[in-house]
PDB file of N, CA, C and O in Angstrom, chain B, residues numbered from 101:
ATOM      1  N   MET B 101      51.019  89.833-108.591  1.00  0.00           N
ATOM      2  CA  MET B 101      51.554  90.031-107.130  1.00  0.00           C
ATOM      3  C   MET B 101      52.274  88.936-106.508  1.00  0.00           C
ATOM      4  O   MET B 101      53.289  89.131-105.839  1.00  0.00           O
ATOM      5  N   ASP B 102      51.589  87.365-106.789  1.00  0.00           N
ATOM      6  CA  ASP B 102      52.078  86.271-106.144  1.00  0.00           C
ATOM      7  C   ASP B 102      53.679  86.313-106.635  1.00  0.00           C
ATOM      8  O   ASP B 102      54.620  86.303-105.842  1.00  0.00           O
ATOM      9  N   ARG B 103      53.791  86.356-107.878  1.00  0.00           N
ATOM     10  CA  ARG B 103      54.931  86.005-108.691  1.00  0.00           C
ATOM     11  C   ARG B 103      55.733  86.785-108.141  1.00  0.00           C
ATOM     12  O   ARG B 103      56.702  86.089-107.838  1.00  0.00           O
ATOM     13  N   MET B 104      55.992  88.316-107.682  1.00  0.00           N
ATOM     14  CA  MET B 104      56.186  89.204-107.209  1.00  0.00           C
ATOM     15  C   MET B 104      56.835  88.423-105.748  1.00  0.00           C
ATOM     16  O   MET B 104      58.046  88.339-105.542  1.00  0.00           O
ATOM     17  N   ASN B 105      55.982  87.991-104.991  1.00  0.00           N
ATOM     18  CA  ASN B 105      56.191  88.041-103.563  1.00  0.00           C
ATOM     19  C   ASN B 105      57.083  86.446-103.766  1.00  0.00           C
ATOM     20  O   ASN B 105      58.109  86.374-103.090  1.00  0.00           O
ATOM     21  N   ARG B 106      56.854  85.607-104.357  1.00  0.00           N
ATOM     22  CA  ARG B 106      58.176  84.817-104.428  1.00  0.00           C
ATOM     23  C   ARG B 106      59.288  85.116-105.114  1.00  0.00           C
ATOM     24  O   ARG B 106      60.091  84.187-105.210  1.00  0.00           O
ATOM     25  N   SER B 107      59.576  86.128-105.619  1.00  0.00           N
ATOM     26  CA  SER B 107      60.443  86.668-106.349  1.00  0.00           C
ATOM     27  C   SER B 107      61.524  87.430-104.878  1.00  0.00           C
ATOM     28  O   SER B 107      62.712  87.353-104.564  1.00  0.00           O
ATOM     29  N   SER B 108      60.586  87.969-104.447  1.00  0.00           N
ATOM     30  CA  SER B 108      61.135  88.628-103.474  1.00  0.00           C
ATOM     31  C   SER B 108      61.680  87.847-102.247  1.00  0.00           C
ATOM     32  O   SER B 108      62.726  88.095-101.647  1.00  0.00           O
ATOM     33  N   LYS B 109      60.647  86.704-101.938  1.00  0.00           N
ATOM     34  CA  LYS B 109      61.528  85.672-101.162  1.00  0.00           C
ATOM     35  C   LYS B 109      62.815  85.090-101.559  1.00  0.00           C
ATOM     36  O   LYS B 109      63.956  85.172-101.104  1.00  0.00           O
ATOM     37  N   PHE B 110      62.208  84.395-102.676  1.00  0.00           N
ATOM     38  CA  PHE B 110      63.795  84.221-103.555  1.00  0.00           C
ATOM     39  C   PHE B 110      64.980  85.255-103.054  1.00  0.00           C
ATOM     40  O   PHE B 110      65.925  85.059-102.291  1.00  0.00           O
ATOM     41  N   ALA B 111      64.672  86.128-103.593  1.00  0.00           N
ATOM     42  CA  ALA B 111      65.743  87.111-103.485  1.00  0.00           C
ATOM     43  C   ALA B 111      66.704  87.556-101.904  1.00  0.00           C
ATOM     44  O   ALA B 111      67.897  87.819-101.753  1.00  0.00           O
ATOM     45  N   ALA B 112      65.521  87.482-100.884  1.00  0.00           N
ATOM     46  CA  ALA B 112      65.876  87.044 -99.443  1.00  0.00           C
ATOM     47  C   ALA B 112      66.436  86.092 -98.944  1.00  0.00           C
ATOM     48  O   ALA B 112      67.419  86.329 -98.241  1.00  0.00           O
ATOM     49  N   VAL B 113      66.068  84.914 -99.109  1.00  0.00           N
ATOM     50  CA  VAL B 113      67.356  83.741 -99.385  1.00  0.00           C
ATOM     51  C   VAL B 113      68.232  83.765 -99.953  1.00  0.00           C
ATOM     52  O   VAL B 113      69.223  83.497 -99.274  1.00  0.00           O
ATOM     53  N   ILE B 114      68.438  83.979-101.013  1.00  0.00           N
ATOM     54  CA  ILE B 114      69.789  84.064-101.448  1.00  0.00           C
ATOM     55  C   ILE B 114      70.496  85.119-100.929  1.00  0.00           C
ATOM     56  O   ILE B 114      71.720  84.994-100.954  1.00  0.00           O
ATOM     57  N   GLY B 115      69.897  86.442-100.321  1.00  0.00           N
ATOM     58  CA  GLY B 115      70.555  87.720 -99.573  1.00  0.00           C
ATOM     59  C   GLY B 115      71.159  87.017 -98.232  1.00  0.00           C
ATOM     60  O   GLY B 115      72.280  87.245 -97.777  1.00  0.00           O
ATOM     61  N   MET B 116      70.080  86.007 -97.623  1.00  0.00           N
ATOM     62  CA  MET B 116      70.645  85.792 -96.566  1.00  0.00           C
ATOM     63  C   MET B 116      71.573  84.742 -96.493  1.00  0.00           C
ATOM     64  O   MET B 116      72.413  84.718 -95.594  1.00  0.00           O
ATOM     65  N   THR B 117      71.500  83.876 -97.350  1.00  0.00           N
ATOM     66  CA  THR B 117      72.635  82.918 -97.888  1.00  0.00           C
ATOM     67  C   THR B 117      74.345  83.384 -98.358  1.00  0.00           C
ATOM     68  O   THR B 117      75.332  82.650 -98.384  1.00  0.00           O
ATOM     69  N   LEU B 118      74.247  84.840 -98.693  1.00  0.00           N
ATOM     70  CA  LEU B 118      75.575  85.362 -99.368  1.00  0.00           C
ATOM     71  C   LEU B 118      75.688  85.903 -97.732  1.00  0.00           C
ATOM     72  O   LEU B 118      76.694  85.434 -97.200  1.00  0.00           O
ATOM     73  N   VAL B 119      75.178  86.458 -97.158  1.00  0.00           N
ATOM     74  CA  VAL B 119      75.439  86.879 -96.030  1.00  0.00           C
ATOM     75  C   VAL B 119      75.903  86.113 -94.684  1.00  0.00           C
ATOM     76  O   VAL B 119      76.830  86.529 -93.988  1.00  0.00           O
ATOM     77  N   LEU B 120      75.197  85.008 -94.409  1.00  0.00           N
ATOM     78  CA  LEU B 120      75.821  84.093 -93.432  1.00  0.00           C
ATOM     79  C   LEU B 120      76.867  83.231 -93.964  1.00  0.00           C
ATOM     80  O   LEU B 120      77.558  82.576 -93.184  1.00  0.00           O
ATOM     81  N   ALA B 121      77.051  83.170 -95.275  1.00  0.00           N
ATOM     82  CA  ALA B 121      78.110  82.094 -95.910  1.00  0.00           C
ATOM     83  C   ALA B 121      79.223  82.183 -95.044  1.00  0.00           C
ATOM     84  O   ALA B 121      79.615  81.267 -94.321  1.00  0.00           O
ATOM     85  N   PRO B 122      79.986  83.907 -95.184  1.00  0.00           N
ATOM     86  CA  PRO B 122      81.164  83.611 -94.384  1.00  0.00           C
ATOM     87  C   PRO B 122      81.161  83.005 -92.791  1.00  0.00           C
ATOM     88  O   PRO B 122      81.989  82.163 -92.442  1.00  0.00           O
ATOM     89  N   TRP B 123      80.289  83.459 -92.019  1.00  0.00           N
ATOM     90  CA  TRP B 123      79.868  83.483 -91.039  1.00  0.00           C
ATOM     91  C   TRP B 123      79.811  82.147 -90.753  1.00  0.00           C
ATOM     92  O   TRP B 123      80.345  81.869 -89.680  1.00  0.00           O
ATOM     93  N   ALA B 124      79.426  81.393 -91.247  1.00  0.00           N
ATOM     94  CA  ALA B 124      79.084  79.927 -91.185  1.00  0.00           C
ATOM     95  C   ALA B 124      80.430  79.261 -91.531  1.00  0.00           C
ATOM     96  O   ALA B 124      80.649  78.127 -91.107  1.00  0.00           O
ATOM     97  N   VAL B 125      81.334  79.902 -92.272  1.00  0.00           N
ATOM     98  CA  VAL B 125      82.586  78.944 -92.480  1.00  0.00           C
ATOM     99  C   VAL B 125      83.592  79.237 -91.441  1.00  0.00           C
ATOM    100  O   VAL B 125      84.371  78.437 -90.921  1.00  0.00           O
ATOM    101  N   ALA B 126      83.467  80.439 -91.224  1.00  0.00           N
ATOM    102  CA  ALA B 126      84.293  81.161 -89.578  1.00  0.00           C
ATOM    103  C   ALA B 126      84.034  80.079 -88.304  1.00  0.00           C
ATOM    104  O   ALA B 126      84.759  79.550 -87.461  1.00  0.00           O
ATOM    105  N   GLN B 127      82.919  80.053 -88.563  1.00  0.00           N
ATOM    106  CA  GLN B 127      82.483  78.843 -87.170  1.00  0.00           C
ATOM    107  C   GLN B 127      82.516  77.606 -87.056  1.00  0.00           C
ATOM    108  O   GLN B 127      81.867  76.978 -86.219  1.00  0.00           O
ATOM    109  N   ALA B 128      83.421  77.032 -88.044  1.00  0.00           N
ATOM    110  CA  ALA B 128      83.965  75.489 -88.258  1.00  0.00           C
ATOM    111  C   ALA B 128      85.283  75.028 -86.822  1.00  0.00           C
ATOM    112  O   ALA B 128      86.487  75.249 -86.695  1.00  0.00           O
ATOM    113  N   PRO B 129      84.471  74.473 -86.159  1.00  0.00           N
ATOM    114  CA  PRO B 129      85.547  73.894 -84.911  1.00  0.00           C
ATOM    115  C   PRO B 129      86.879  73.631 -84.907  1.00  0.00           C
ATOM    116  O   PRO B 129      87.470  72.821 -85.622  1.00  0.00           O
ATOM    117  N   ALA B 130      87.345  74.373 -84.046  1.00  0.00           N
ATOM    118  CA  ALA B 130      89.074  74.185 -84.319  1.00  0.00           C
ATOM    119  C   ALA B 130      89.681  72.802 -84.430  1.00  0.00           C
ATOM    120  O   ALA B 130      89.558  71.964 -83.537  1.00  0.00           O
ATOM    121  N   GLY B 131      90.386  72.579 -85.638  1.00  0.00           N
ATOM    122  CA  GLY B 131      91.047  71.357 -86.157  1.00  0.00           C
ATOM    123  C   GLY B 131      90.098  70.597 -86.986  1.00  0.00           C
ATOM    124  O   GLY B 131      90.302  69.443 -87.365  1.00  0.00           O
ATOM    125  N   GLN B 132      88.775  71.481 -87.319  1.00  0.00           N
ATOM    126  CA  GLN B 132      88.065  70.802 -88.118  1.00  0.00           C
ATOM    127  C   GLN B 132      87.935  71.310 -89.481  1.00  0.00           C
ATOM    128  O   GLN B 132      87.060  72.173 -89.542  1.00  0.00           O
ATOM    129  N   PRO B 133      88.533  71.056 -90.643  1.00  0.00           N
ATOM    130  CA  PRO B 133      87.954  72.585 -92.059  1.00  0.00           C
ATOM    131  C   PRO B 133      86.238  72.348 -92.048  1.00  0.00           C
ATOM    132  O   PRO B 133      85.461  71.395 -92.097  1.00  0.00           O
ATOM    133  N   ALA B 134      86.176  73.772 -91.957  1.00  0.00           N
ATOM    134  CA  ALA B 134      84.844  73.868 -92.657  1.00  0.00           C
ATOM    135  C   ALA B 134      84.711  72.992 -94.037  1.00  0.00           C
ATOM    136  O   ALA B 134      85.685  72.617 -94.691  1.00  0.00           O
ATOM    137  N   ALA B 135      83.500  72.760 -94.330  1.00  0.00           N
ATOM    138  CA  ALA B 135      82.903  72.126 -95.616  1.00  0.00           C
ATOM    139  C   ALA B 135      83.143  73.087 -96.673  1.00  0.00           C
ATOM    140  O   ALA B 135      82.824  74.274 -96.745  1.00  0.00           O
ATOM    141  N   SER B 136      83.847  72.244 -97.581  1.00  0.00           N
ATOM    142  CA  SER B 136      84.684  73.233 -99.366  1.00  0.00           C
ATOM    143  C   SER B 136      83.875  72.329-100.287  1.00  0.00           C
ATOM    144  O   SER B 136      83.314  71.292 -99.935  1.00  0.00           O
ATOM    145  N   PRO B 137      83.883  72.743-101.253  1.00  0.00           N
ATOM    146  CA  PRO B 137      83.925  71.979-102.477  1.00  0.00           C
ATOM    147  C   PRO B 137      85.528  71.534-102.576  1.00  0.00           C
ATOM    148  O   PRO B 137      86.462  72.049-101.963  1.00  0.00           O
ATOM    149  N   ALA B 138      85.594  70.143-103.769  1.00  0.00           N
ATOM    150  CA  ALA B 138      86.466  69.698-103.900  1.00  0.00           C
ATOM    151  C   ALA B 138      87.756  70.703-104.486  1.00  0.00           C
ATOM    152  O   ALA B 138      88.931  70.773-104.126  1.00  0.00           O
ATOM    153  N   SER B 139      87.134  71.303-105.350  1.00  0.00           N
ATOM    154  CA  SER B 139      88.117  72.513-106.362  1.00  0.00           C
ATOM    155  C   SER B 139      88.352  73.436-105.187  1.00  0.00           C
ATOM    156  O   SER B 139      88.796  74.437-105.749  1.00  0.00           O
ATOM    157  N   ALA B 140      88.328  73.639-104.191  1.00  0.00           N
ATOM    158  CA  ALA B 140      88.240  74.678-103.114  1.00  0.00           C
ATOM    159  C   ALA B 140      90.322  74.562-102.887  1.00  0.00           C
ATOM    160  O   ALA B 140      90.837  73.444-102.898  1.00  0.00           O
ATOM    161  N   THR B 141      91.030  75.582-102.745  1.00  0.00           N
ATOM    162  CA  THR B 141      92.273  75.700-102.672  1.00  0.00           C
ATOM    163  C   THR B 141      92.538  75.376-101.038  1.00  0.00           C
ATOM    164  O   THR B 141      91.743  75.746-100.174  1.00  0.00           O
ATOM    165  N   VAL B 142      93.369  74.874-100.841  1.00  0.00           N
ATOM    166  CA  VAL B 142      93.595  74.610 -99.032  1.00  0.00           C
ATOM    167  C   VAL B 142      94.757  75.487 -98.822  1.00  0.00           C
ATOM    168  O   VAL B 142      95.766  75.497 -99.528  1.00  0.00           O
ATOM    169  N   ILE B 143      94.556  76.142 -97.903  1.00  0.00           N
ATOM    170  CA  ILE B 143      95.276  77.210 -97.374  1.00  0.00           C
ATOM    171  C   ILE B 143      96.265  76.626 -96.117  1.00  0.00           C
ATOM    172  O   ILE B 143      95.673  76.099 -95.175  1.00  0.00           O
ATOM    173  N   PRO B 144      97.464  76.684 -96.077  1.00  0.00           N
ATOM    174  CA  PRO B 144      98.453  76.150 -95.580  1.00  0.00           C
ATOM    175  C   PRO B 144      98.275  76.771 -94.105  1.00  0.00           C
ATOM    176  O   PRO B 144      98.353  77.998 -94.047  1.00  0.00           O
ATOM    177  N   PRO B 145      98.072  76.153 -93.048  1.00  0.00           N
ATOM    178  CA  PRO B 145      97.911  76.585 -92.011  1.00  0.00           C
ATOM    179  C   PRO B 145      98.755  77.511 -91.327  1.00  0.00           C
ATOM    180  O   PRO B 145      98.105  77.821 -90.329  1.00  0.00           O
ATOM    181  N   ASP B 146      99.712  78.053 -91.309  1.00  0.00           N
ATOM    182  CA  ASP B 146     100.650  79.198 -91.410  1.00  0.00           C
ATOM    183  C   ASP B 146     100.129  80.551 -91.817  1.00  0.00           C
ATOM    184  O   ASP B 146     100.296  81.621 -91.232  1.00  0.00           O
ATOM    185  N   GLN B 147      99.280  80.235 -93.242  1.00  0.00           N
ATOM    186  CA  GLN B 147      98.494  81.527 -93.880  1.00  0.00           C
ATOM    187  C   GLN B 147      97.083  81.670 -93.366  1.00  0.00           C
ATOM    188  O   GLN B 147      96.449  82.558 -93.936  1.00  0.00           O
ATOM    189  N   GLN B 148      96.455  81.021 -92.442  1.00  0.00           N
ATOM    190  CA  GLN B 148      95.161  81.063 -92.286  1.00  0.00           C
ATOM    191  C   GLN B 148      94.919  82.067 -91.380  1.00  0.00           C
ATOM    192  O   GLN B 148      95.697  82.249 -90.443  1.00  0.00           O
ATOM    193  N   PRO B 149      93.825  82.819 -91.559  1.00  0.00           N
ATOM    194  CA  PRO B 149      93.560  84.014 -90.236  1.00  0.00           C
ATOM    195  C   PRO B 149      93.591  83.565 -89.230  1.00  0.00           C
ATOM    196  O   PRO B 149      93.668  82.337 -89.190  1.00  0.00           O
ATOM    197  N   THR B 150      93.556  84.160 -88.222  1.00  0.00           N
ATOM    198  CA  THR B 150      93.392  84.017 -86.623  1.00  0.00           C
ATOM    199  C   THR B 150      91.983  84.618 -86.563  1.00  0.00           C
ATOM    200  O   THR B 150      91.515  85.364 -87.424  1.00  0.00           O
ATOM    201  N   LYS B 151      91.426  84.252 -85.569  1.00  0.00           N
ATOM    202  CA  LYS B 151      90.065  84.364 -85.062  1.00  0.00           C
ATOM    203  C   LYS B 151      89.738  85.797 -84.807  1.00  0.00           C
ATOM    204  O   LYS B 151      88.609  86.266 -84.954  1.00  0.00           O
ATOM    205  N   GLU B 152      90.952  86.575 -84.356  1.00  0.00           N
ATOM    206  CA  GLU B 152      90.994  88.292 -84.064  1.00  0.00           C
ATOM    207  C   GLU B 152      91.065  88.849 -85.237  1.00  0.00           C
ATOM    208  O   GLU B 152      90.526  89.952 -85.311  1.00  0.00           O
ATOM    209  N   GLN B 153      91.827  88.219 -86.696  1.00  0.00           N
ATOM    210  CA  GLN B 153      91.600  89.060 -87.672  1.00  0.00           C
ATOM    211  C   GLN B 153      90.422  88.711 -88.898  1.00  0.00           C
ATOM    212  O   GLN B 153      90.265  89.365 -89.929  1.00  0.00           O
ATOM    213  N   LEU B 154      89.568  87.361 -88.433  1.00  0.00           N
ATOM    214  CA  LEU B 154      88.487  87.386 -88.847  1.00  0.00           C
ATOM    215  C   LEU B 154      87.528  88.371 -88.384  1.00  0.00           C
ATOM    216  O   LEU B 154      86.823  88.972 -89.195  1.00  0.00           O
ATOM    217  N   ALA B 155      87.447  88.591 -87.041  1.00  0.00           N
ATOM    218  CA  ALA B 155      86.378  89.124 -85.967  1.00  0.00           C
ATOM    219  C   ALA B 155      86.605  90.856 -86.758  1.00  0.00           C
ATOM    220  O   ALA B 155      85.680  91.642 -86.965  1.00  0.00           O
ATOM    221  N   LYS B 156      88.118  91.107 -87.090  1.00  0.00           N
ATOM    222  CA  LYS B 156      88.054  92.460 -87.405  1.00  0.00           C
ATOM    223  C   LYS B 156      87.695  92.493 -88.892  1.00  0.00           C
ATOM    224  O   LYS B 156      87.402  93.636 -89.242  1.00  0.00           O
ATOM    225  N   LEU B 157      87.629  91.591 -89.868  1.00  0.00           N
ATOM    226  CA  LEU B 157      87.222  91.417 -91.070  1.00  0.00           C
ATOM    227  C   LEU B 157      85.727  91.597 -90.940  1.00  0.00           C
ATOM    228  O   LEU B 157      85.304  92.697 -91.294  1.00  0.00           O
ATOM    229  N   PHE B 158      84.930  90.793 -90.536  1.00  0.00           N
ATOM    230  CA  PHE B 158      83.861  90.892 -89.942  1.00  0.00           C
ATOM    231  C   PHE B 158      83.088  92.429 -89.567  1.00  0.00           C
ATOM    232  O   PHE B 158      81.984  92.795 -89.970  1.00  0.00           O
ATOM    233  N   GLU B 159      84.000  93.152 -88.707  1.00  0.00           N
ATOM    234  CA  GLU B 159      83.614  94.554 -88.394  1.00  0.00           C
ATOM    235  C   GLU B 159      83.770  95.242 -89.545  1.00  0.00           C
ATOM    236  O   GLU B 159      82.757  95.656 -90.107  1.00  0.00           O
ATOM    237  N   LEU B 160      84.822  95.444 -90.002  1.00  0.00           N
ATOM    238  CA  LEU B 160      84.727  96.384 -91.409  1.00  0.00           C
ATOM    239  C   LEU B 160      83.785  95.783 -92.279  1.00  0.00           C
ATOM    240  O   LEU B 160      83.171  96.687 -92.846  1.00  0.00           O
ATOM    241  N   ILE B 161      83.407  94.703 -92.629  1.00  0.00           N
ATOM    242  CA  ILE B 161      82.306  94.576 -93.568  1.00  0.00           C
ATOM    243  C   ILE B 161      80.823  94.520 -93.092  1.00  0.00           C
ATOM    244  O   ILE B 161      79.733  94.347 -93.639  1.00  0.00           O
ATOM    245  N   ARG B 162      81.322  94.768 -91.690  1.00  0.00           N
ATOM    246  CA  ARG B 162      79.790  95.257 -91.020  1.00  0.00           C
ATOM    247  C   ARG B 162      78.933  94.214 -91.236  1.00  0.00           C
ATOM    248  O   ARG B 162      77.766  94.550 -91.439  1.00  0.00           O
ATOM    249  N   VAL B 163      79.277  92.564 -91.255  1.00  0.00           N
ATOM    250  CA  VAL B 163      78.803  91.488 -90.980  1.00  0.00           C
ATOM    251  C   VAL B 163      77.110  91.172 -90.338  1.00  0.00           C
ATOM    252  O   VAL B 163      76.069  90.708 -90.803  1.00  0.00           O
ATOM    253  N   ARG B 164      77.772  91.975 -88.432  1.00  0.00           N
ATOM    254  CA  ARG B 164      76.880  91.666 -87.708  1.00  0.00           C
ATOM    255  C   ARG B 164      75.489  92.413 -88.478  1.00  0.00           C
ATOM    256  O   ARG B 164      74.574  91.684 -88.860  1.00  0.00           O
ATOM    257  N   GLU B 165      75.431  93.601 -88.629  1.00  0.00           N
ATOM    258  CA  GLU B 165      74.509  94.698 -89.090  1.00  0.00           C
ATOM    259  C   GLU B 165      73.975  94.111 -90.306  1.00  0.00           C
ATOM    260  O   GLU B 165      72.780  94.253 -90.565  1.00  0.00           O
ATOM    261  N   GLN B 166      74.938  93.308 -91.264  1.00  0.00           N
ATOM    262  CA  GLN B 166      73.840  93.293 -91.885  1.00  0.00           C
ATOM    263  C   GLN B 166      72.881  91.789 -91.861  1.00  0.00           C
ATOM    264  O   GLN B 166      71.683  91.702 -92.132  1.00  0.00           O
ATOM    265  N   VAL B 167      73.533  91.007 -91.575  1.00  0.00           N
ATOM    266  CA  VAL B 167      72.574  89.492 -90.597  1.00  0.00           C
ATOM    267  C   VAL B 167      71.531  90.165 -89.700  1.00  0.00           C
ATOM    268  O   VAL B 167      70.565  89.533 -89.274  1.00  0.00           O
ATOM    269  N   GLN B 168      71.759  91.571 -89.396  1.00  0.00           N
ATOM    270  CA  GLN B 168      70.876  91.652 -88.503  1.00  0.00           C
ATOM    271  C   GLN B 168      69.417  92.202 -89.118  1.00  0.00           C
ATOM    272  O   GLN B 168      68.265  91.898 -88.809  1.00  0.00           O
ATOM    273  N   SER B 169      70.007  93.253 -90.242  1.00  0.00           N
ATOM    274  CA  SER B 169      69.098  93.974 -91.386  1.00  0.00           C
ATOM    275  C   SER B 169      68.089  93.055 -92.012  1.00  0.00           C
ATOM    276  O   SER B 169      66.923  93.362 -92.260  1.00  0.00           O
ATOM    277  N   VAL B 170      68.735  91.737 -92.272  1.00  0.00           N
ATOM    278  CA  VAL B 170      67.811  90.598 -92.775  1.00  0.00           C
ATOM    279  C   VAL B 170      67.301  90.014 -92.032  1.00  0.00           C
ATOM    280  O   VAL B 170      66.231  89.653 -92.522  1.00  0.00           O
ATOM    281  N   LEU B 171      67.452  89.530 -90.691  1.00  0.00           N
ATOM    282  CA  LEU B 171      66.720  88.738 -89.838  1.00  0.00           C
ATOM    283  C   LEU B 171      65.483  89.762 -89.650  1.00  0.00           C
ATOM    284  O   LEU B 171      64.386  89.241 -89.447  1.00  0.00           O
ATOM    285  N   LYS B 172      65.555  91.095 -89.696  1.00  0.00           N
ATOM    286  CA  LYS B 172      64.277  91.796 -89.336  1.00  0.00           C
ATOM    287  C   LYS B 172      63.277  91.679 -90.198  1.00  0.00           C
ATOM    288  O   LYS B 172      62.069  91.731 -89.967  1.00  0.00           O
ATOM    289  N   MET B 173      64.166  91.421 -91.799  1.00  0.00           N
ATOM    290  CA  MET B 173      63.207  91.433 -93.004  1.00  0.00           C
ATOM    291  C   MET B 173      62.709  90.382 -93.304  1.00  0.00           C
ATOM    292  O   MET B 173      62.046  90.514 -94.333  1.00  0.00           O
ATOM    293  N   MET B 174      62.692  89.089 -92.799  1.00  0.00           N
ATOM    294  CA  MET B 174      62.555  87.869 -92.943  1.00  0.00           C
ATOM    295  C   MET B 174      60.853  87.695 -92.701  1.00  0.00           C
ATOM    296  O   MET B 174      60.048  87.274 -93.532  1.00  0.00           O
ATOM    297  N   PRO B 175      60.597  88.116 -91.417  1.00  0.00           N
ATOM    298  CA  PRO B 175      59.516  87.902 -90.634  1.00  0.00           C
ATOM    299  C   PRO B 175      58.372  88.765 -91.573  1.00  0.00           C
ATOM    300  O   PRO B 175      57.385  88.133 -91.950  1.00  0.00           O
ATOM    301  N   ALA B 176      58.436  89.476 -91.760  1.00  0.00           N
ATOM    302  CA  ALA B 176      57.546  90.624 -93.072  1.00  0.00           C
ATOM    303  C   ALA B 176      57.454  89.833 -94.759  1.00  0.00           C
ATOM    304  O   ALA B 176      56.523  89.733 -95.558  1.00  0.00           O
ATOM    305  N   MET B 177      58.535  89.486 -94.785  1.00  0.00           N
ATOM    306  CA  MET B 177      58.526  88.621 -96.340  1.00  0.00           C
ATOM    307  C   MET B 177      57.931  87.421 -96.165  1.00  0.00           C
ATOM    308  O   MET B 177      57.208  87.114 -97.113  1.00  0.00           O
ATOM    309  N   VAL B 178      58.004  86.274 -94.880  1.00  0.00           N
ATOM    310  CA  VAL B 178      57.540  85.096 -95.346  1.00  0.00           C
ATOM    311  C   VAL B 178      55.952  85.408 -94.408  1.00  0.00           C
ATOM    312  O   VAL B 178      55.356  84.333 -94.471  1.00  0.00           O
ATOM    313  N   SER B 179      55.115  86.380 -93.633  1.00  0.00           N
ATOM    314  CA  SER B 179      54.109  86.548 -93.597  1.00  0.00           C
ATOM    315  C   SER B 179      53.444  87.186 -94.573  1.00  0.00           C
ATOM    316  O   SER B 179      52.213  87.184 -94.550  1.00  0.00           O
ATOM    317  N   SER B 180      54.071  87.762 -95.474  1.00  0.00           N
ATOM    318  CA  SER B 180      53.341  88.445 -96.697  1.00  0.00           C
ATOM    319  C   SER B 180      52.597  87.698 -97.667  1.00  0.00           C
ATOM    320  O   SER B 180      51.772  88.064 -98.504  1.00  0.00           O
ATOM    321  N   ARG B 181      53.109  86.458 -97.349  1.00  0.00           N
ATOM    322  CA  ARG B 181      52.181  85.576 -98.287  1.00  0.00           C
ATOM    323  C   ARG B 181      50.861  85.630 -98.102  1.00  0.00           C
ATOM    324  O   ARG B 181      50.110  84.960 -98.811  1.00  0.00           O
TER     325      ARG B 181
END
């Protein structure tokens, strides 16, 4: 049972990371690029998405709902120990 709890917690952390990663990248201050691996392709400024485009994308892929769902699950997973 303990192994299952650890697996569930690990899966929850990975899930939160996947859900929050695009949001964290979009939160980089203007004029400062988001932290990225050295192998990442640099997107020219004239081809970068606007805040409005990102907001529309996040709305379409329901990021807010996913984050809220994960945040609701986390306390139960952490306290189930």
